[in-house]
TORKOLDO-540305 format. One line per field, with one value per residue (C-alpha): x, y, z; chain; residue number from 0. Coordinates in steps of 0.02 Angstrom, whole numbers, m for minus. Layout:
TORKOLDO-540305
u <- c(X,...);
v <- c(Y,...);
w <- c(Z,...);
cadena <- c(A,...);
num <- c(NUM,...);
//
This chain:
TORKOLDO-540305
u <- c(m10,86,137,m28,101,166,260,112,m62,m194,m297,m141,m114,m310,m280,m128,m229,m362,m258,m149,m298,m394,m244,m229,m334,m368,m488,m409,m446,m359,m412,m354,m374,m506,m448,m556,m536,m423,m296,m326,m379,m568,m589,m540,m619,m608,m551,m494,m535,m512,m629,m635,m635,m811,m889,m998,m1141,m1118,m1047,m918,m768,m812,m981,m840,m785,m837,m870,m783,m731,m781,m932,m1001,m924,m952,m903,m713,m677,m570,m521,m363,m382,m422,m273,m164,m234,m172,0,35,m3,116,248,235,282,154,71,m41,m198,m223,m406,m483,m652,m797,m967,m1100,m1283,m1331,m1526,m1554,m1454,m1298,m1161,m999,m839,m673,m525,m331,m287,m110,m99,13,62,46,41,m27,m153,m173,m181,m290,m283,m378,m434,m596,m612,m791,m803,m668,m729,m890,m831,m736,m898,m985,m853,m864,m1044,m1028,m901,m1019,m1175,m1098,m1008,m823,m656,m520,m333,m160,3,148,265,402,396,290,178,12,m153,m312,m465,m561,m707,m580,m522,m709,m738,m595,m627,m452,m413,m342,m189,m130,m94,m178,m109,6,m15,51,m60,m185,m179,m176,m363,m395,m481,m372,m483,m472,m285,m280,m406,m278,m118,m233,m266,m82,m26,m149,m113,76,24,m118,m172,m353,m445,m466,m620,m632,m712,m624,m684,m597,m606,m663,m711,m732,m831,m802,m860,m887,m769,m772,m604,m588,m400,m297,m107,m12,142,304,335,435,278,355,223,233,87,m80,m274,m412,m591,m645,m836,m894,m1048,m1093,m1242,m1303,m1248,m1334,m1525,m1490,m1498,m1625,m1718,m1677,m1728,m1901,m1924,m1904,m2023,m2158,m2159,m2176,m2317,m2385,m2385,m2444,m2610,m2638,m2645,m2731,m2880,m2873,m2912,m3042,m3116,m3067,m3030,m3175,m3108,m3254,m3437,m3541,m3680,m3841,m4008,m4073,m3941,m3774,m3664,m3497,m3401,m3244,m3133,m3032,m2910,m2869,m2679,m2633,m2711,m2728,m2829,m2986,m3176,m3277,m3352,m3476,m3563,m3649,m3730,m3834,m3969,m4082,m4248,m4148,m4136,m4001,m3916,m3819,m3758,m3619,m3567,m3422,m3346,m3272,m3089,m2961,m2805,m2841,m2959,m3091,m3060,m3073,m3256,m3271,m3244,m3340,m3490,m3483,m3464,m3624,m3731,m3690,m3758,m3913,m3964,m3949,m4083,m4178,m4182,m4246,m4129,m4202,m4199,m4016,m3977,m4053,m3951,m3786,m3822,m3840,m3668,m3572,m3632,m3586,m3434,m3379,m3458,m3303,m3358,m3483,m3540,m3651,m3721,m3873,m3946,m4058,m4129,m4189,m4342,m4320,m4493,m4551,m4416,m4449,m4305,m4308,m4184,m4152,m4035,m3935,m3853,m3789,m3793,m3923,m3923,m3975,m4087,m4031,m4193,m4173,m4070,m4119,m4039,m4148,m4097,m4176,m4164,m4248,m4161,m4124,m4001,m3799,m3761,m3674,m3749,m3881,m3935,m4098,m4143,m4280,m4266,m4403,m4374,m4448,m4468,m4455,m4486,m4345,m4385,m4292,m4113,m4115,m3945,m3940,m3780,m3724,m3562,m3481,m3445,m3262,m3349,m3440,m3361,m3236,m3174,m3293,m3418,m3600,m3634,m3810,m3690,m3573,m3743,m3781,m3615,m3617,m3795,m3738,m3582,m3691,m3830,m3698,m3630,m3798,m3864,m3705,m3814,m3635,m3628,m3625,m3707,m3638,m3457,m3469,m3539,m3435,m3257,m3354,m3364,m3197,m3176,m3172,m3087,m2932,m2868,m3030,m3072,m3210,m3342,m3430,m3586,m3663,m3799,m3889,m4057,m4043,m4220,m4345,m4497,m4579,m4573,m4744,m4724);
v <- c(5,179,291,388,482,641,757,833,774,735,870,994,949,999,1149,1209,1150,1257,1413,1405,1350,1510,1621,1533,1612,1480,1311,1195,1056,948,767,610,443,348,144,m7,m148,m242,m87,m12,147,145,338,532,640,820,929,1102,1211,1364,1482,1492,1297,1228,1078,1020,1024,1209,1191,1309,1332,1264,1184,1054,984,811,776,605,595,413,452,607,579,392,418,461,291,199,365,444,571,426,320,489,499,334,323,518,431,292,385,566,621,761,735,853,772,866,892,761,757,714,671,663,698,875,879,726,775,726,860,869,980,971,1007,997,949,967,841,843,734,836,815,644,679,761,941,964,1111,1119,1233,1206,1228,1256,1429,1420,1270,1340,1484,1385,1305,1478,1539,1389,1384,1580,1555,1427,1517,1664,1578,1694,1631,1720,1730,1767,1804,1857,1985,1936,1724,1691,1602,1571,1531,1502,1436,1297,1390,1493,1327,1277,1453,1411,1239,1185,1028,1087,955,1070,1233,1392,1498,1608,1801,1730,1565,1689,1823,1662,1612,1818,1889,1969,2126,2122,2123,2297,2302,2179,2297,2439,2337,2323,2476,2555,2425,2485,2661,2635,2599,2567,2408,2404,2336,2269,2142,2031,1885,1714,1552,1409,1245,1310,1448,1633,1673,1861,1876,2027,2044,2149,2159,2263,2266,2239,2341,2325,2460,2555,2557,2438,2308,2138,2045,2044,1986,1965,1915,1834,1804,1717,1843,1747,1691,1852,1959,1867,1873,2054,2090,1983,2078,2236,2170,2119,2283,2371,2267,2257,2440,2461,2341,2465,2598,2518,2451,2636,2689,2548,2576,2749,2735,2599,2692,2874,2974,3091,3220,3343,3322,3265,3370,3264,3295,3352,3280,3309,3169,3118,2960,2878,2724,2647,2512,2368,2395,2232,2214,2403,2323,2279,2225,2359,2497,2617,2742,2909,2973,3107,3010,3077,3169,3229,3081,3002,2840,2762,2616,2525,2341,2225,2079,1951,1945,2037,2065,2098,1961,2049,2221,2159,2095,2253,2370,2260,2274,2454,2492,2379,2456,2638,2579,2493,2651,2769,2631,2678,2516,2503,2454,2262,2256,2309,2195,2035,2098,2102,1928,1854,1958,1878,1717,1708,1808,1775,1610,1593,1772,1811,1980,2094,2264,2374,2497,2655,2776,2939,3034,3226,3276,3181,3146,2955,2825,2649,2527,2340,2233,2074,2007,2172,2252,2380,2556,2675,2823,2966,3084,3200,3119,2948,2811,2668,2522,2505,2319,2249,2078,1971,1833,1875,1898,1758,1613,1566,1587,1633,1766,1892,2035,2152,2340,2456,2635,2771,2951,3052,3223,3381,3361,3153,3078,2906,2800,2657,2560,2385,2261,2325,2471,2363,2198,2124,1949,1868,1999,1991,2111,2148,2208,2305,2386,2443,2511,2617,2672,2739,2817,2911,2959,3031,3137,3216,3237,3363,3471,3491,3640,3517,3357,3252,3315,3263,3106,3056,3100,3006,2817,2730,2545,2418,2312,2364,2198,2214,2386,2479,2592,2712,2832,2974,3061,3218,3266,3468,3504,3583,3579,3465,3485,3475,3540);
w <- c(13,m46,110,175,262,276,391,429,501,364,456,445,274,231,321,226,61,88,135,m8,m137,m80,m145,m318,m462,m552,m537,m420,m303,m176,m163,m42,m100,m40,m10,m32,92,m32,m9,m194,m221,m237,m258,m227,m119,m130,38,m16,m172,m225,m234,m441,m472,m558,m583,m736,m622,m558,m397,m359,m233,m55,m125,m186,m21,m2,m181,m220,m413,m465,m364,m431,m593,m634,m798,m756,m697,m837,m937,m959,m824,m700,m744,m739,m557,m497,m593,m506,m359,m360,m449,m374,m556,m620,m770,m871,m960,m1125,m1207,m1087,m1163,m1009,m1043,m917,m898,m816,m787,m898,m1057,m1086,m1086,m1162,m1083,m1119,m1016,m989,m816,m705,m583,m455,m289,m125,47,23,m100,m285,m320,m512,m579,m733,m882,m974,m1162,m1160,m1205,m1322,m1404,m1434,m1498,m1631,m1678,m1673,m1777,m1901,m1930,m1956,m2071,m2184,m2158,m2230,m2352,m2284,m2229,m2153,m2204,m2136,m2274,m2171,m2268,m2175,m2192,m2331,m2206,m2252,m2158,m2211,m2137,m2187,m2251,m2365,m2451,m2470,m2561,m2653,m2710,m2644,m2546,m2364,m2408,m2552,m2423,m2468,m2621,m2636,m2720,m2877,m2895,m2836,m2981,m3097,m3064,m3044,m3202,m3309,m3305,m3119,m3099,m3093,m2937,m2851,m2879,m2819,m2638,m2634,m2669,m2536,m2406,m2406,m2355,m2268,m2095,m2140,m2206,m2389,m2464,m2656,m2761,m2893,m3016,m2976,m3063,m2969,m3019,m3215,m3160,m3096,m2926,m2870,m2702,m2596,m2476,m2342,m2279,m2169,m2144,m1963,m1927,m1811,m1709,m1834,m1938,m2072,m2139,m2076,m2109,m2192,m2135,m2250,m2227,m2387,m2441,m2592,m2641,m2802,m2764,m2669,m2785,m2910,m2791,m2785,m2959,m3006,m2853,m2928,m3096,m3009,m2917,m3090,m3172,m3042,m3036,m3229,m3217,m3067,m3172,m3314,m3231,m3146,m3294,m3383,m3223,m3261,m3427,m3388,m3256,m3256,m3096,m3058,m2963,m2964,m2933,m3072,m3098,m3187,m3226,m3038,m2951,m2897,m2890,m2815,m2868,m2800,m2846,m2701,m2765,m2689,m2558,m2655,m2834,m2904,m3061,m2992,m3056,m2947,m3073,m3066,m3199,m3196,m3345,m3430,m3522,m3660,m3607,m3478,m3361,m3267,m3257,m3108,m3073,m2968,m3005,m2928,m3053,m2940,m2925,m2973,m3089,m3266,m3313,m3176,m3256,m3433,m3370,m3285,m3449,m3565,m3427,m3389,m3587,m3603,m3480,m3561,m3728,m3668,m3550,m3729,m3791,m3662,m3559,m3399,m3266,m3249,m3436,m3429,m3303,m3412,m3559,m3453,m3384,m3581,m3607,m3466,m3508,m3708,m3671,m3499,m3432,m3313,m3221,m3093,m3045,m2950,m2992,m2945,m3086,m3066,m3176,m3103,m3200,m3122,m3185,m3055,m2959,m2982,m2961,m3032,m2993,m2973,m2892,m2961,m2788,m2749,m2574,m2557,m2585,m2434,m2444,m2331,m2291,m2176,m2039,m2085,m2174,m2245,m2357,m2552,m2590,m2728,m2733,m2903,m2939,m2969,m3152,m3253,m3128,m3262,m3434,m3427,m3289,m3267,m3156,m3090,m3048,m2897,m2894,m2739,m2772,m2696,m2583,m2602,m2509,m2523,m2530,m2613,m2562,m2678,m2655,m2674,m2530,m2519,m2410,m2286,m2288,m2145,m2127,m1989,m1997,m2037,m2222,m2111,m1990,m2107,m2175,m1995,m1945,m2128,m2089,m1919,m1993,m2115,m1982,m1881,m2013,m2069,m1866,m1875,m2015,m2108,m2231,m2385,m2334,m2516,m2488,m2290,m2339,m2448,m2339,m2208,m2317,m2289,m2362,m2214,m2310,m2415,m2484,m2603,m2710,m2678,m2766,m2680,m2792,m2675,m2780,m2695,m2767,m2802,m2878,m2733,m2837,m2944,m3142,m3188,m3371);
cadena <- c(A,A,A,A,A,A,A,A,A,A,A,A,A,A,A,A,A,A,A,A,A,A,A,A,A,A,A,A,A,A,A,A,A,A,A,A,A,A,A,A,A,A,A,A,A,A,A,A,A,A,A,A,A,A,A,A,A,A,A,A,A,A,A,A,A,A,A,A,A,A,A,A,A,A,A,A,A,A,A,A,A,A,A,A,A,A,A,A,A,A,A,A,A,A,A,A,A,A,A,A,A,A,A,A,A,A,A,A,A,A,A,A,A,A,A,A,A,A,A,A,A,A,A,A,A,A,A,A,A,A,A,A,A,A,A,A,A,A,A,A,A,A,A,A,A,A,A,A,A,A,A,A,A,A,A,A,A,A,A,A,A,A,A,A,A,A,A,A,A,A,A,A,A,A,A,A,A,A,A,A,A,A,A,A,A,A,A,A,A,A,A,A,A,A,A,A,A,A,A,A,A,A,A,A,A,A,A,A,A,A,A,A,A,A,A,A,A,A,A,A,A,A,A,A,A,A,A,A,A,A,A,A,A,A,A,A,A,A,A,A,A,A,A,A,A,A,A,A,A,A,A,A,A,A,A,A,A,A,A,A,A,A,A,A,A,A,A,A,A,A,A,A,A,A,A,A,A,A,A,A,A,A,A,A,A,A,A,A,A,A,A,A,A,A,A,A,A,A,A,A,A,A,A,A,A,A,A,A,A,A,A,A,A,A,A,A,A,A,A,A,A,A,A,A,A,A,A,A,A,A,A,A,A,A,A,A,A,A,A,A,A,A,A,A,A,A,A,A,A,A,A,A,A,A,A,A,A,A,A,A,A,A,A,A,A,A,A,A,A,A,A,A,A,A,A,A,A,A,A,A,A,A,A,A,A,A,A,A,A,A,A,A,A,A,A,A,A,A,A,A,A,A,A,A,A,A,A,A,A,A,A,A,A,A,A,A,A,A,A,A,A,A,A,A,A,A,A,A,A,A,A,A,A,A,A,A,A,A,A,A,A,A,A,A,A,A,A,A,A,A,A,A,A,A,A,A,A,A,A,A,A,A,A,A,A,A,A,A,A,A,A,A,A,A,A,A,A,A,A,A,A,A,A,A,A,A,A,A,A,A,A,A,A,A,A,A,A,A,A,A,A,A,A,A,A,A,A,A,A,A,A,A,A);
num <- c(0,1,2,3,4,5,6,7,8,9,10,11,12,13,14,15,16,17,18,19,20,21,22,23,24,25,26,27,28,29,30,31,32,33,34,35,36,37,38,39,40,41,42,43,44,45,46,47,48,49,50,51,52,53,54,55,56,57,58,59,60,61,62,63,64,65,66,67,68,69,70,71,72,73,74,75,76,77,78,79,80,81,82,83,84,85,86,87,88,89,90,91,92,93,94,95,96,97,98,99,100,101,102,103,104,105,106,107,108,109,110,111,112,113,114,115,116,117,118,119,120,121,122,123,124,125,126,127,128,129,130,131,132,133,134,135,136,137,138,139,140,141,142,143,144,145,146,147,148,149,150,151,152,153,154,155,156,157,158,159,160,161,162,163,164,165,166,167,168,169,170,171,172,173,174,175,176,177,178,179,180,181,182,183,184,185,186,187,188,189,190,191,192,193,194,195,196,197,198,199,200,201,202,203,204,205,206,207,208,209,210,211,212,213,214,215,216,217,218,219,220,221,222,223,224,225,226,227,228,229,230,231,232,233,234,235,236,237,238,239,240,241,242,243,244,245,246,247,248,249,250,251,252,253,254,255,256,257,258,259,260,261,262,263,264,265,266,267,268,269,270,271,272,273,274,275,276,277,278,279,280,281,282,283,284,285,286,287,288,289,290,291,292,293,294,295,296,297,298,299,300,301,302,303,304,305,306,307,308,309,310,311,312,313,314,315,316,317,318,319,320,321,322,323,324,325,326,327,328,329,330,331,332,333,334,335,336,337,338,339,340,341,342,343,344,345,346,347,348,349,350,351,352,353,354,355,356,357,358,359,360,361,362,363,364,365,366,367,368,369,370,371,372,373,374,375,376,377,378,379,380,381,382,383,384,385,386,387,388,389,390,391,392,393,394,395,396,397,398,399,400,401,402,403,404,405,406,407,408,409,410,411,412,413,414,415,416,417,418,419,420,421,422,423,424,425,426,427,428,429,430,431,432,433,434,435,436,437,438,439,440,441,442,443,444,445,446,447,448,449,450,451,452,453,454,455,456,457,458,459,460,461,462,463,464,465,466,467,468,469,470,471,472,473,474,475,476,477,478,479,480,481,482,483,484,485,486,487,488,489,490,491,492,493,494,495,496,497,498,499,500,501,502,503,504,505,506,507,508,509,510,511,512);
//
């Protein structure tokens, strides 16, 4: 059995080691051997620990006293560290265990730690001093991940010895086997596009006289293709200011630049398409800035394009007909984009021609339905069409699956609804018409569903909210009821286009002539 004796008693040795380790700014612990029945060392128990000592379980300093190596860290048995402990106790010769990997479950998760440990026999026990490589290894891993994700690497070139050092990702960027070593300046010039060689020469000349980093881009040939390389370099100097080494961060930006260029092209194309779309929308649905004056009516119209699809299928029409009558209409073609706008244009132009052919609103809708079924059977649409006759203030109207009009009289708001089936559903559809006698000062509000529609909200609830908004406006007795109501109408659904038409009766007496 190895001698446990020392010139000091175990208690004295323990007291001395505790005092000594308290003054050492390193991770240290002193353990004594624990012998088994057979007289062999069975374990080691910590009797003194420095304040900086920390184990994988988070115990620090004096919290480690009483901890046994094999008992607390069973995975250490039969490892290089355990065998070094036994040899040092037997021979008395210090040993270094370099990059010892310790694997242990911490809170149910297997945790891997790497240490370099110095083991020395002192006062009948073992003094262990260790350095954790965990932070260092974590930094190395993070650096490798950063280089890989950013497709960049670093290099160092000694201007004194000619020594060159490349990171692993720099080899990957250049498609080069690390076993072949890094490229020197002559070799690098050989893979550089001839037109970019002056850029390298300019960079070297700048670095020779500048202490600031220098950035440049060149094309290099890698594996039969040209890759675009961005380099940021700087020079290190000695005490006399002479350049002694160069450091560089090199990134392959080929794919990034290609994506950026493609994105720029796509952005320009989208901007041009948006411009053309807006122009097309204005051609199909001219913007009406001023109020319209029609027989017996003052009319405001507005088209609000959808935020996501500026070309839509909503439309309005307000025109002066023969016999001093007026046609008012609002419609909505399902969908958006060019197909919806095309169908919308057909309906809007058709309704104009039919109105001048002296067709009533119900007859107009019958014709529009036939038009859709023949020319665009894939399209559905809604519409409300009204014809105003000033001489008796009669409004004749009908609906095809469209939200009702609102009649504002005094401070009250009521719905005008004469329901009919959507346009484009059936080949043969009959519509009927209704009439209402308008009174001086009345407002008629026509709109498409973008004004009242919200996801998850019933359309009738939206109608109630709209009516309440209008009632609140007219209750304030604004000097211009038409303008005030028009300004208060804000679309609920910005993802859908919206048309709004508000007409105000300007007559004060019946024309009985």
